C-alpha positions as CSV (number, residue, x, y, z in Angstrom):
1,M,3.0,-6.6,-3.6
2,S,3.2,-9.5,-1.2
3,Y,4.3,-9.7,2.4
4,L,7.9,-10.7,3.2
5,P,8.5,-13.2,5.9
6,A,10.0,-11.6,9.1
7,K,13.2,-13.5,8.7
8,I,14.0,-11.7,5.5
9,L,13.9,-8.4,7.4
10,A,16.7,-9.7,9.7
11,G,20.2,-9.0,8.5
12,T,23.8,-9.2,9.4
13,C,26.3,-6.5,10.0
14,A,27.0,-6.7,6.3
15,G,23.7,-4.9,5.7
16,I,20.4,-5.7,4.0
17,P,20.2,-8.8,1.8
18,A,20.2,-7.8,-1.9
19,G,16.9,-7.4,-3.5
20,I,14.9,-6.3,-0.5
21,P,12.9,-3.2,-1.5
22,I,12.8,-0.1,0.6
23,W,9.2,-0.5,1.5
24,A,10.2,-3.8,3.3
25,I,12.7,-1.9,5.3
26,L,10.0,0.6,6.3
27,V,7.8,-2.2,7.3
28,G,10.7,-3.5,9.4
29,S,11.0,-0.1,11.0
30,L,7.3,-0.1,11.9
31,I,7.5,-3.5,13.5
32,A,10.7,-2.5,15.4
33,A,8.9,0.7,16.6
34,A,5.9,-1.3,17.8
35,A,8.1,-3.6,19.8
36,L,10.1,-0.6,21.2
37,L,6.8,1.1,22.2
38,R,5.4,-2.0,23.8
39,K,8.6,-2.2,25.9
40,L,8.9,1.5,26.8
41,V,5.3,2.6,27.2
42,P,2.9,-0.4,27.5
43,E,0.1,2.1,28.3
44,L,0.2,3.3,24.7
45,R,-2.0,1.4,22.3
46,V,-0.9,1.4,18.7
47,R,-2.2,-0.2,15.6
48,V,0.3,-1.1,12.8
49,V,-1.3,-1.2,9.3
50,N,0.7,-2.3,6.3
51,V,-1.0,-0.7,3.2
52,T,0.0,-2.8,0.2
53,D,-2.3,-0.9,-2.2
54,P,-2.0,2.8,-1.7
55,M,-5.1,3.4,-3.9
56,I,-7.3,2.3,-0.9
57,L,-6.4,5.6,0.7
58,S,-7.7,7.9,-2.0
59,G,-10.9,9.8,-1.6
60,S,-14.3,8.1,-1.9
61,G,-15.2,7.2,-5.5
62,S,-11.9,8.3,-7.0
63,H,-10.6,4.7,-7.6
64,P,-12.2,1.2,-7.6
65,H,-10.1,0.1,-4.6
66,T,-10.9,3.1,-2.5
67,L,-12.1,2.5,1.1
68,D,-15.3,4.3,1.9
69,E,-15.2,6.5,5.0
70,D,-16.6,3.8,7.4
71,A,-14.0,1.3,6.2
72,F,-11.2,3.9,6.4
73,D,-12.3,4.8,10.0
74,A,-12.4,1.1,10.9
75,V,-8.8,0.6,9.7
76,F,-7.4,3.9,10.8
77,I,-9.2,4.5,14.1
78,K,-11.5,7.5,13.8
79,D,-10.2,10.6,15.7
80,A,-6.9,9.0,16.5
81,P,-3.5,10.3,15.4
82,I,-2.4,8.6,12.2
83,H,1.3,8.4,11.2
84,F,2.2,7.1,7.7
85,N,5.8,6.0,7.1
86,Y,5.9,6.1,3.3
87,H,8.5,4.7,1.0
88,G,8.1,7.5,-1.5
89,Y,7.7,11.3,-1.4
90,P,5.2,12.4,1.2
91,I,3.4,14.6,-1.3
92,E,2.3,11.6,-3.2
93,L,0.5,10.2,-0.2
94,R,-0.9,13.6,0.7
95,G,-2.5,13.7,-2.8
96,L,-4.2,10.4,-2.2
97,L,-5.5,11.3,1.2
98,F,-6.7,14.8,0.1
99,G,-10.3,15.2,1.1
100,R,-10.4,12.5,3.8
101,K,-12.3,13.6,6.9
102,Q,-9.4,12.5,9.1
103,S,-6.8,14.6,7.3
104,E,-6.2,16.8,10.4
105,H,-5.1,13.7,12.3
106,I,-2.6,12.5,9.6
107,M,1.1,12.9,9.6
108,I,3.3,11.6,6.8
109,E,7.0,11.0,6.7
110,G,8.8,9.7,3.7
111,Y,11.7,10.2,1.3
112,K,13.1,13.8,1.5
113,E,16.3,13.4,-0.5
114,E,18.3,13.7,2.8
115,G,21.5,11.8,3.3
116,T,24.3,10.7,1.1
117,T,26.1,7.5,0.4
118,T,25.6,5.9,3.8
119,T,24.2,2.8,5.5
120,P,20.6,1.7,5.1
121,F,19.6,2.5,8.6
122,N,21.3,5.9,8.6
123,M,19.3,6.7,5.5
124,L,16.1,6.0,7.5
125,L,17.4,8.2,10.3
126,C,18.2,11.0,7.8
127,N,14.7,10.9,6.3
128,N,12.9,10.6,9.7
129,V,11.4,7.2,9.0
130,S,13.4,5.1,11.5
131,R,11.9,3.1,14.4
132,Y,12.9,6.0,16.7
133,D,11.1,8.6,14.5
134,I,8.0,6.4,14.4
135,A,8.1,5.8,18.1
136,I,8.4,9.6,18.8
137,A,5.4,10.3,16.5
138,A,3.4,7.6,18.3
139,V,4.3,9.0,21.8
140,R,3.4,12.6,20.7
141,G,0.1,11.4,19.3
142,G,-0.6,9.2,22.2
143,A,0.1,12.0,24.7
144,T,-2.8,14.0,23.2
145,K,-5.3,11.2,24.0
146,N,-3.8,9.2,26.9
147,P,-3.0,10.9,30.2
148,K,-0.6,8.1,31.3
149,V,1.4,8.6,28.1
150,Q,1.3,12.4,28.5
151,V,3.0,12.2,31.9
152,V,6.0,10.3,30.5
153,A,6.1,11.7,27.0
154,D,8.9,14.2,27.4
155,Q,11.2,11.7,29.0
156,L,10.4,9.0,26.4
157,I,10.9,11.4,23.5
158,A,14.3,12.6,24.9
159,G,15.4,9.0,25.3
160,L,14.3,8.1,21.8
161,K,16.1,11.1,20.3
162,H,19.2,10.1,22.2
163,E,19.0,6.6,20.7
164,H,18.4,8.1,17.2
165,Q,21.6,10.3,17.6
166,K,23.6,7.3,18.9
167,A,22.7,5.2,15.9
168,A,23.5,8.0,13.5
169,E,26.9,8.6,15.1
170,Y,27.7,4.9,15.1
171,A,26.9,4.6,11.4
172,R,29.0,7.7,10.5
173,A,31.9,6.5,12.6
174,N,31.9,2.8,11.6
175,R,30.3,3.0,8.1
176,I,28.0,0.2,9.1
177,D,24.7,0.1,11.0
178,P,24.6,-0.7,14.7
179,P,24.8,-4.5,15.0
180,E,21.3,-4.8,16.5
181,T,19.6,-2.8,13.8
182,F,18.1,-5.6,11.7
183,V,17.5,-8.1,14.4
184,T,13.9,-9.3,14.4
185,P,12.0,-7.6,17.2
186,V,10.6,-9.7,20.1
187,F,7.2,-8.8,21.5
188,H,6.7,-9.6,25.2
C-alpha cells in the first residue's frame, strides 16, 4: 500500500471520490481526530501512526516483518494507551497483537457490520471509527495519564458525543454527510 495525498481525502458533498479504499477513509478520520484534539485539548499529546503493513504488529519472530519489542515500544509509546482504528474486523488485529507485552493498553475498533445503506461518514459513526470516536478514546486514555486532561475529560467527551449524534442525525435526515466532513483538517 502507498500513502494517498491529503487532497484525495478531501471530498465534496457528493461523497468520496470513486476508488478510495476504506483504509484511506480511516486514515482521514485519524488525521481529522488529531486536528480536533489539538484544537479542543492542546494539553493532550497524541501520536498518529499509519500502519501500512499489519504484519509488523505480530508477536516477535512470527513473521519476517515483525517489530521486536523495543521497536514496537518506540513506535507505540510504552505504557501509553494505544487505540487502533482498523479497516477490517477487530478480531483480525487482536490475533496479530496476541502476546504483545502492551496488550492491556490496546483498544481496537473496526468493522462490526453495523449500519445499512448509508453515507460513508455515517458508516464510520455506526462502527465507532469516526473522528469523534477516535477523539473520545484519546481523551479517555489521556485522562488516565494526564491530570490536565482528566479535569476536562467529561466535558470534552460529552461535547464529542453530541457532535457524533449531530452528524448521524444530519446524515439520516439529508442522506448525505455533513458538508464539512471531508474537508482537509488544518493544524494550528
